[in-house]
TIVO-2410 file (N, C-alpha, C; in nm, 3 decimals):
# residues 87
REC num residu      c1      c2      c3 atome chaine
REC   1      M   0.084  -0.118   0.000     N      A
REC   1      M   0.000   0.000   0.000    CA      A
REC   1      M   0.089   0.124   0.000     C      A
REC   2      A   0.063   0.221  -0.086     N      A
REC   2      A   0.144   0.343  -0.096    CA      A
REC   2      A   0.109   0.438   0.018     C      A
REC   3      A   0.211   0.511   0.065     N      A
REC   3      A   0.188   0.609   0.171    CA      A
REC   3      A   0.111   0.727   0.114     C      A
REC   4      Q   0.021   0.783   0.196     N      A
REC   4      Q  -0.056   0.897   0.152    CA      A
REC   4      Q   0.030   1.023   0.157     C      A
REC   5      K   0.019   1.107   0.055     N      A
REC   5      K   0.092   1.232   0.049    CA      A
REC   5      K   0.038   1.325   0.157     C      A
REC   6      K   0.129   1.387   0.236     N      A
REC   6      K   0.087   1.477   0.343    CA      A
REC   6      K   0.026   1.603   0.282     C      A
REC   7      K  -0.090   1.641   0.333     N      A
REC   7      K  -0.159   1.758   0.282    CA      A
REC   7      K  -0.126   1.879   0.367     C      A
REC   8      R  -0.112   1.994   0.299     N      A
REC   8      R  -0.084   2.121   0.369    CA      A
REC   8      R  -0.211   2.170   0.439     C      A
REC   9      K  -0.191   2.247   0.546     N      A
REC   9      K  -0.305   2.308   0.615    CA      A
REC   9      K  -0.367   2.412   0.523     C      A
REC  10      R  -0.499   2.423   0.531     N      A
REC  10      R  -0.573   2.522   0.451    CA      A
REC  10      R  -0.689   2.575   0.531     C      A
REC  11      D  -0.725   2.698   0.507     N      A
REC  11      D  -0.846   2.757   0.563    CA      A
REC  11      D  -0.893   2.859   0.459     C      A
REC  12      I  -0.975   2.814   0.367     N      A
REC  12      I  -1.017   2.894   0.252    CA      A
REC  12      I  -1.165   2.923   0.261     C      A
REC  13      E  -1.202   3.045   0.231     N      A
REC  13      E  -1.342   3.080   0.212    CA      A
REC  13      E  -1.355   3.129   0.070     C      A
REC  14      K  -1.451   3.074  -0.003     N      A
REC  14      K  -1.468   3.110  -0.143    CA      A
REC  14      K  -1.612   3.154  -0.165     C      A
REC  15      N  -1.629   3.273  -0.219     N      A
REC  15      N  -1.762   3.324  -0.251    CA      A
REC  15      N  -1.801   3.280  -0.392     C      A
REC  16      Y  -1.929   3.245  -0.409     N      A
REC  16      Y  -1.981   3.201  -0.539    CA      A
REC  16      Y  -2.107   3.279  -0.572     C      A
REC  17      P  -2.132   3.301  -0.702     N      A
REC  17      P  -2.261   3.357  -0.742    CA      A
REC  17      P  -2.372   3.259  -0.703     C      A
REC  18      V  -2.491   3.308  -0.681     N      A
REC  18      V  -2.602   3.226  -0.632    CA      A
REC  18      V  -2.625   3.102  -0.719     C      A
REC  19      K  -2.631   3.117  -0.851     N      A
REC  19      K  -2.659   3.002  -0.938    CA      A
REC  19      K  -2.553   2.894  -0.925     C      A
REC  20      Q  -2.427   2.934  -0.915     N      A
REC  20      Q  -2.317   2.838  -0.902    CA      A
REC  20      Q  -2.324   2.766  -0.766     C      A
REC  21      F  -2.354   2.843  -0.660     N      A
REC  21      F  -2.367   2.785  -0.526    CA      A
REC  21      F  -2.480   2.683  -0.522     C      A
REC  22      V  -2.594   2.719  -0.579     N      A
REC  22      V  -2.710   2.630  -0.580    CA      A
REC  22      V  -2.678   2.501  -0.654     C      A
REC  23      K  -2.607   2.512  -0.767     N      A
REC  23      K  -2.570   2.394  -0.846    CA      A
REC  23      K  -2.481   2.301  -0.763     C      A
REC  24      K  -2.384   2.356  -0.689     N      A
REC  24      K  -2.294   2.276  -0.605    CA      A
REC  24      K  -2.373   2.212  -0.490     C      A
REC  25      L  -2.461   2.291  -0.430     N      A
REC  25      L  -2.541   2.241  -0.318    CA      A
REC  25      L  -2.633   2.126  -0.363     C      A
REC  26      R  -2.690   2.138  -0.482     N      A
REC  26      R  -2.775   2.029  -0.535    CA      A
REC  26      R  -2.694   1.902  -0.558     C      A
REC  27      R  -2.574   1.917  -0.615     N      A
REC  27      R  -2.488   1.799  -0.638    CA      A
REC  27      R  -2.453   1.734  -0.504     C      A
REC  28      L  -2.422   1.817  -0.403     N      A
REC  28      L  -2.390   1.766  -0.270    CA      A
REC  28      L  -2.509   1.691  -0.212     C      A
REC  29      A  -2.627   1.752  -0.219     N      A
REC  29      A  -2.749   1.688  -0.165    CA      A
REC  29      A  -2.776   1.555  -0.234     C      A
REC  30      D  -2.759   1.551  -0.365     N      A
REC  30      D  -2.780   1.426  -0.439    CA      A
REC  30      D  -2.684   1.317  -0.392     C      A
REC  31      C  -2.556   1.352  -0.375     N      A
REC  31      C  -2.457   1.254  -0.330    CA      A
REC  31      C  -2.489   1.204  -0.190     C      A
REC  32      I  -2.525   1.295  -0.100     N      A
REC  32      I  -2.559   1.256   0.037    CA      A
REC  32      I  -2.679   1.161   0.035     C      A
REC  33      E  -2.781   1.198  -0.040     N      A
REC  33      E  -2.904   1.118  -0.048    CA      A
REC  33      E  -2.877   0.978  -0.106     C      A
REC  34      Q  -2.785   0.969  -0.202     N      A
REC  34      Q  -2.755   0.842  -0.268    CA      A
REC  34      Q  -2.642   0.764  -0.200     C      A
REC  35      G  -2.587   0.821  -0.091     N      A
REC  35      G  -2.479   0.752  -0.019    CA      A
REC  35      G  -2.350   0.744  -0.099     C      A
REC  36      Q  -2.324   0.845  -0.182     N      A
REC  36      Q  -2.204   0.847  -0.265    CA      A
REC  36      Q  -2.105   0.954  -0.218     C      A
REC  37      K  -1.978   0.936  -0.255     N      A
REC  37      K  -1.880   1.040  -0.224    CA      A
REC  37      K  -1.910   1.164  -0.308     C      A
REC  38      F  -1.864   1.279  -0.260     N      A
REC  38      F  -1.886   1.406  -0.327    CA      A
REC  38      F  -1.750   1.465  -0.361     C      A
REC  39      Q  -1.735   1.513  -0.483     N      A
REC  39      Q  -1.610   1.577  -0.523    CA      A
REC  39      Q  -1.637   1.721  -0.562     C      A
REC  40      I  -1.547   1.810  -0.518     N      A
REC  40      I  -1.561   1.952  -0.548    CA      A
REC  40      I  -1.421   2.012  -0.559     C      A
REC  41      Q  -1.408   2.115  -0.641     N      A
REC  41      Q  -1.281   2.185  -0.651    CA      A
REC  41      Q  -1.299   2.321  -0.585     C      A
REC  42      V  -1.211   2.352  -0.490     N      A
REC  42      V  -1.217   2.480  -0.419    CA      A
REC  42      V  -1.080   2.545  -0.430     C      A
REC  43      A  -1.077   2.665  -0.487     N      A
REC  43      A  -0.953   2.742  -0.501    CA      A
REC  43      A  -0.841   2.656  -0.560     C      A
REC  44      G  -0.874   2.582  -0.666     N      A
REC  44      G  -0.774   2.505  -0.738    CA      A
REC  44      G  -0.740   2.368  -0.683     C      A
REC  45      E  -0.798   2.329  -0.573     N      A
REC  45      E  -0.770   2.196  -0.516    CA      A
REC  45      E  -0.895   2.109  -0.521     C      A
REC  46      R  -0.881   1.988  -0.576     N      A
REC  46      R  -0.992   1.894  -0.582    CA      A
REC  46      R  -1.002   1.822  -0.449     C      A
REC  47      I  -1.123   1.821  -0.395     N      A
REC  47      I  -1.149   1.760  -0.265    CA      A
REC  47      I  -1.251   1.649  -0.284     C      A
REC  48      S  -1.225   1.534  -0.225     N      A
REC  48      S  -1.315   1.421  -0.232    CA      A
REC  48      S  -1.367   1.391  -0.092     C      A
REC  49      I  -1.497   1.403  -0.074     N      A
REC  49      I  -1.561   1.384   0.055    CA      A
REC  49      I  -1.629   1.247   0.056     C      A
REC  50      P  -1.588   1.159   0.146     N      A
REC  50      P  -1.647   1.024   0.148    CA      A
REC  50      P  -1.794   1.027   0.191     C      A
REC  51      A  -1.867   0.927   0.149     N      A
REC  51      A  -2.009   0.915   0.185    CA      A
REC  51      A  -2.026   0.901   0.336     C      A
REC  52      T  -1.921   0.860   0.406     N      A
REC  52      T  -1.927   0.840   0.551    CA      A
REC  52      T  -1.896   0.967   0.631     C      A
REC  53      A  -1.877   1.080   0.562     N      A
REC  53      A  -1.846   1.205   0.632    CA      A
REC  53      A  -1.956   1.241   0.732     C      A
REC  54      I  -1.916   1.302   0.842     N      A
REC  54      I  -2.011   1.348   0.943    CA      A
REC  54      I  -2.066   1.483   0.897     C      A
REC  55      I  -2.197   1.499   0.904     N      A
REC  55      I  -2.264   1.621   0.858    CA      A
REC  55      I  -2.320   1.695   0.977     C      A
REC  56      N  -2.292   1.826   0.985     N      A
REC  56      N  -2.354   1.907   1.090    CA      A
REC  56      N  -2.375   2.049   1.041     C      A
REC  57      I  -2.452   2.124   1.116     N      A
REC  57      I  -2.479   2.265   1.086    CA      A
REC  57      I  -2.436   2.345   1.207     C      A
REC  58      E  -2.361   2.451   1.180     N      A
REC  58      E  -2.309   2.536   1.288    CA      A
REC  58      E  -2.363   2.678   1.270     C      A
REC  59      H  -2.408   2.739   1.380     N      A
REC  59      H  -2.456   2.877   1.378    CA      A
REC  59      H  -2.373   2.958   1.476     C      A
REC  60      E  -2.322   3.070   1.430     N      A
REC  60      E  -2.243   3.158   1.516    CA      A
REC  60      E  -2.303   3.298   1.512     C      A
REC  61      R  -2.294   3.367   1.625     N      A
REC  61      R  -2.339   3.506   1.634    CA      A
REC  61      R  -2.235   3.584   1.712     C      A
REC  62      S  -2.196   3.699   1.657     N      A
REC  62      S  -2.099   3.785   1.724    CA      A
REC  62      S  -2.135   3.929   1.692     C      A
REC  63      G  -2.184   4.001   1.792     N      A
REC  63      G  -2.224   4.139   1.768    CA      A
REC  63      G  -2.336   4.146   1.666     C      A
REC  64      S  -2.312   4.217   1.556     N      A
REC  64      S  -2.415   4.235   1.453    CA      A
REC  64      S  -2.396   4.139   1.335     C      A
REC  65      V  -2.312   4.036   1.351     N      A
REC  65      V  -2.284   3.942   1.242    CA      A
REC  65      V  -2.327   3.801   1.283     C      A
REC  66      E  -2.395   3.734   1.191     N      A
REC  66      E  -2.431   3.593   1.213    CA      A
REC  66      E  -2.375   3.511   1.099     C      A
REC  67      E  -2.347   3.384   1.129     N      A
REC  67      E  -2.290   3.294   1.029    CA      A
REC  67      E  -2.353   3.157   1.044     C      A
REC  68      L  -2.386   3.096   0.931     N      A
REC  68      L  -2.439   2.960   0.928    CA      A
REC  68      L  -2.347   2.877   0.838     C      A
REC  69      E  -2.298   2.766   0.891     N      A
REC  69      E  -2.208   2.681   0.815    CA      A
REC  69      E  -2.266   2.540   0.805     C      A
REC  70      F  -2.271   2.489   0.684     N      A
REC  70      F  -2.304   2.349   0.662    CA      A
REC  70      F  -2.169   2.279   0.655     C      A
REC  71      Q  -2.144   2.186   0.745     N      A
REC  71      Q  -2.011   2.126   0.755    CA      A
REC  71      Q  -2.014   1.976   0.726     C      A
REC  72      L  -1.907   1.933   0.659     N      A
REC  72      L  -1.883   1.790   0.637    CA      A
REC  72      L  -1.746   1.764   0.695     C      A
REC  73      R  -1.735   1.663   0.781     N      A
REC  73      R  -1.607   1.632   0.846    CA      A
REC  73      R  -1.571   1.487   0.823     C      A
REC  74      W  -1.442   1.465   0.792     N      A
REC  74      W  -1.394   1.328   0.774    CA      A
REC  74      W  -1.246   1.324   0.804     C      A
REC  75      S  -1.198   1.207   0.831     N      A
REC  75      S  -1.057   1.186   0.859    CA      A
REC  75      S  -0.983   1.168   0.728     C      A
REC  76      L  -0.861   1.214   0.722     N      A
REC  76      L  -0.779   1.192   0.604    CA      A
REC  76      L  -0.729   1.048   0.598     C      A
REC  77      E  -0.744   0.976   0.709     N      A
REC  77      E  -0.712   0.833   0.709    CA      A
REC  77      E  -0.822   0.761   0.633     C      A
REC  78      K  -0.785   0.657   0.566     N      A
REC  78      K  -0.877   0.587   0.477    CA      A
REC  78      K  -1.003   0.533   0.544     C      A
REC  79      S  -0.994   0.491   0.671     N      A
REC  79      S  -1.105   0.418   0.731    CA      A
REC  79      S  -1.210   0.498   0.805     C      A
REC  80      S  -1.186   0.623   0.846     N      A
REC  80      S  -1.292   0.689   0.923    CA      A
REC  80      S  -1.332   0.825   0.870     C      A
REC  81      S  -1.396   0.914   0.955     N      A
REC  81      S  -1.450   1.039   0.905    CA      A
REC  81      S  -1.409   1.169   0.977     C      A
REC  82      S  -1.324   1.337   0.909     N      A
REC  82      S  -1.318   1.470   0.976    CA      A
REC  82      S  -1.247   1.579   0.896     C      A
REC  83      H  -1.315   1.672   0.827     N      A
REC  83      H  -1.265   1.788   0.751    CA      A
REC  83      H  -1.381   1.886   0.738     C      A
REC  84      K  -1.354   2.006   0.699     N      A
REC  84      K  -1.458   2.106   0.701    CA      A
REC  84      K  -1.476   2.170   0.563     C      A
REC  85      V  -1.598   2.173   0.516     N      A
REC  85      V  -1.630   2.241   0.393    CA      A
REC  85      V  -1.741   2.341   0.425     C      A
REC  86      K  -1.716   2.464   0.400     N      A
REC  86      K  -1.816   2.566   0.431    CA      A
REC  86      K  -1.907   2.585   0.313     C      A
REC  87      K  -2.032   2.604   0.343     N      A
REC  87      K  -2.133   2.633   0.240    CA      A
REC  87      K  -2.198   2.763   0.270     C      A
***
């Protein structure tokens, strides 16, 4: 078995036009519903999210700003699940 290439740390936020965001969200929902992995490219890097990823929703409030994040978490190890994709 080949060793996995070590991935660099990243913390990227990418803004999308509404139509593009909706298209990505629909593809994600379809994959989740069908129990399939989801692939997306963010800021030039292709990311593959396993069907076993943990899904949660996070809400934050600070002063006059609120934030809602749809999160998918998975482990970079082959067998389990933890990473973050913001929607």
